[in-house]
N, C-alpha and C positions, 0 to 999 in steps of 0.2 A: 200110865197104862202099862200093865204087866204084859209080858210076852205070852202068847198062847203056847200050850205044851209042844205042839209040832215045831215051833220056832225055837223053843228052849233047848231042844236036842242039839242045836248047833253050838251051844255055849256050855258044853260039858266040862270045860276047864274052869268055869266060873259058877257062882251061885246064880243060876239063871233066873230063879224066882225073885231075886232082888233087883234085876235089871228093869229099868223103866224106859219105855219106848221114847219118851220125850227127853229125859235127862241123859240117856246113854246112846243117843243116835250115832255118835262118833264111833262107837264100837259095833253097834247093831247093823248099820248100813253096810259097811264093807264085809262083815262076816256073812250076812245073808246074800249079798251079791256074789261073793266068792264061793260059798259052800252050800247055798240053798238049792232047793228043788223048785219046780214050777209052783207048787202050793205055797211055799215060803216066799217066793218072789211075789206072788199075788197078794199075800199079806203085807209085804213090804211096800208095794205100790199103793195099796189101799190105805195104809197107815201114813205114809209120807207124801204120796202124790208124785206124779211125773215131774212136775216143775222143780220140786225140792230135790229130787234125786238127780235130775239133770244139772241143777246148780251145784250140787255136791260134787258130781263127777267132773264138772268144768274146772274145779279148783285143782291145780296140779299136785298140791300137797295131799289132797284126798285121793286123787286118782292113783298116785304112786303107792298107796297102801294096798292096792290090788295087784295080783300077778299080771304080767304083761298080756297074757291071752285073755284073761277075764276083763281087764281094762279095755282091750281091743273090742271084745264082744259088746260090752255095755255102752261104749261110746258109739258104736254102730247103731245100737238099738235106740239110745236116748238122744243122740245128737245127729244121727243120720250120716255120720262119717266115722269110720274106724280111726282110732288114734291111740298112740302109745306114748306116754310121758317118758322122756329119757330118765333113766333111773338116778341120774345125778341131780335132777331138779326136784323141788318141792318136798321138803320135809325129810324126816329121818326114816321113812318107810316102816314105821312101827305103829301099831294101833294103840291108842290110849286105852288103858284099862282102868275103870273106876275102882277105887280102893274097896268099896263095899261089896264088889263082886268077886273079889279074890277069895280063895279058899281059906278056911279058918287056920290052917297050918302055915299059911304064908307069913314069913317074918315081918313083924311090925316095922322094923327098920327099913324095909324096902317099900313100904306103902306110901 
């Protein structure tokens, strides 16, 4: 499933038209939670559902990809209790970028 144009605007650093909501959820979910508007959040919840987003956020490695204030907000909304993952836990704090979404000028050696 391709992203609607309103959501594609959040992925200006990528080939947004190449992103697939199913295959690239690891990039789409944190980006929309972090940078989206009410309309884009509505699309996110309609696409993935409350349970999947709650499960995604419950994983400290995923939650750590969000800024502390955004993580605090979404844990309050989805889990009923605000929480912030200590930055030393859970992952490398970087979002995974699918190689096919990188710009054409991106060096092949870094893909």
